[in-house]
Every structure is written in structure tokens, then in C-alpha cells.
C-alpha positions as CSV (number, residue, x, y, z in Angstrom):
1,M,0.0,-0.1,0.0
2,S,1.3,3.5,-0.9
3,L,1.8,6.5,1.1
4,E,-0.6,9.1,-0.4
5,L,0.6,12.5,-0.6
6,P,-1.8,15.4,0.0
7,S,-2.1,18.0,-2.8
8,N,-0.1,20.7,-0.4
9,I,2.7,19.5,1.6
10,T,3.5,22.0,4.4
11,V,6.0,21.5,7.2
12,G,3.3,19.6,9.4
13,E,2.6,17.3,6.4
14,A,6.2,16.6,5.9
15,E,6.4,15.8,9.5
16,R,3.6,13.4,9.3
17,L,5.1,12.0,6.3
18,A,8.5,11.3,8.1
19,Q,6.8,9.4,10.9
20,A,4.8,7.3,8.3
21,V,8.0,6.3,6.5
22,I,9.8,5.5,10.0
23,E,7.0,3.3,10.7
24,R,7.1,1.4,7.3
25,I,11.0,1.2,7.7
26,N,10.6,-0.3,11.1
27,A,8.0,-2.8,9.9
28,K,10.5,-3.6,7.0
29,E,7.9,-2.7,4.5
30,P,8.9,-1.1,1.1
31,V,8.4,2.6,1.0
32,A,5.8,3.4,-1.7
33,I,4.7,7.0,-2.3
34,D,2.0,8.1,-4.2
35,G,2.7,11.8,-5.5
36,G,0.1,11.9,-8.1
37,Q,-2.0,14.7,-6.2
38,V,0.8,17.0,-5.2
39,E,0.3,20.5,-6.3
40,R,2.7,22.2,-4.0
41,I,5.7,20.9,-2.1
42,G,8.5,22.9,-0.3
43,L,12.0,22.3,0.7
44,A,10.6,20.4,3.7
45,G,8.9,17.8,1.7
46,L,11.6,17.1,-0.7
47,Q,14.0,16.7,2.2
48,V,11.7,14.3,3.6
49,L,11.4,12.3,0.4
50,L,15.3,12.4,0.1
51,A,15.8,11.1,3.6
52,A,13.2,8.4,3.1
53,R,14.9,7.2,0.1
54,A,18.2,7.0,1.8
55,S,16.7,5.3,4.9
56,A,14.8,2.6,2.8
57,I,17.8,1.9,1.0
58,A,20.1,1.4,4.0
59,A,17.4,-0.8,5.3
60,G,17.6,-2.8,2.2
61,L,13.9,-1.8,1.1
62,S,12.7,-0.4,-2.0
63,F,11.7,3.1,-2.5
64,S,9.6,4.6,-4.9
65,V,7.4,7.7,-5.8
66,D,4.9,6.8,-8.4
67,P,2.8,8.2,-9.8
68,C,4.3,11.6,-9.7
69,S,2.4,14.9,-10.2
70,N,4.0,17.1,-12.9
71,R,4.3,19.8,-10.3
72,L,6.2,17.4,-7.8
73,A,8.5,16.3,-10.8
74,D,9.2,20.0,-11.6
75,M,10.1,21.1,-7.8
76,A,12.3,17.9,-7.7
77,D,14.1,18.9,-10.7
78,L,14.4,22.6,-9.7
79,A,15.9,21.2,-6.4
80,G,18.4,18.9,-8.2
81,L,16.8,15.9,-7.2
82,D,15.3,14.6,-10.4
83,D,16.3,11.0,-9.7
84,L,14.1,11.2,-6.7
85,V,10.9,10.8,-8.5
86,V,9.3,9.2,-11.5
87,H,8.7,11.3,-14.5
């Protein structure tokens, strides 16, 4: 089951996402993120996604952001994180 991102990822939403990712990793579950509805994401949200990927990989788990909205892909590209999401 994917973790579905909200359309607007605020700092509070980023904190909730981080907690959900930690729970998945502790349960040894793959980290699958549904970013198809994202309209707005700031640096905090991108940082959580980047840390989630690193933590999942370090734990030997898969990580994916799929689907990915155009807006999320654009913001990842602007931040130099174009390999973070599926375009």
C-alpha cells in the first residue's frame, strides 16, 4: 500500500510523512509514495522524500514515488533531485 501525499505538503505534512516512513521502515515494508496529487511541495517535503529514500535503501528496502504529479517532478528537478521521482 502506498503512502498518498496530500496536494499541499506543508512542514506539518512533511513531519507526518516522515513519521509514516519511519513506521514503514521499522516494519520492514517497502516505501512506496503516491505523489500523483501533489500541487505544492516545499523544501521540507523534498528533504523528507530524500531522507526516506536514503533510509529505505540503507535498510535494504525498496523506495518509489509513483505516480508523480508534474508539479512534484518540476520541484524535484529545480532542487536537483530529478532522480528522486518517476517522471
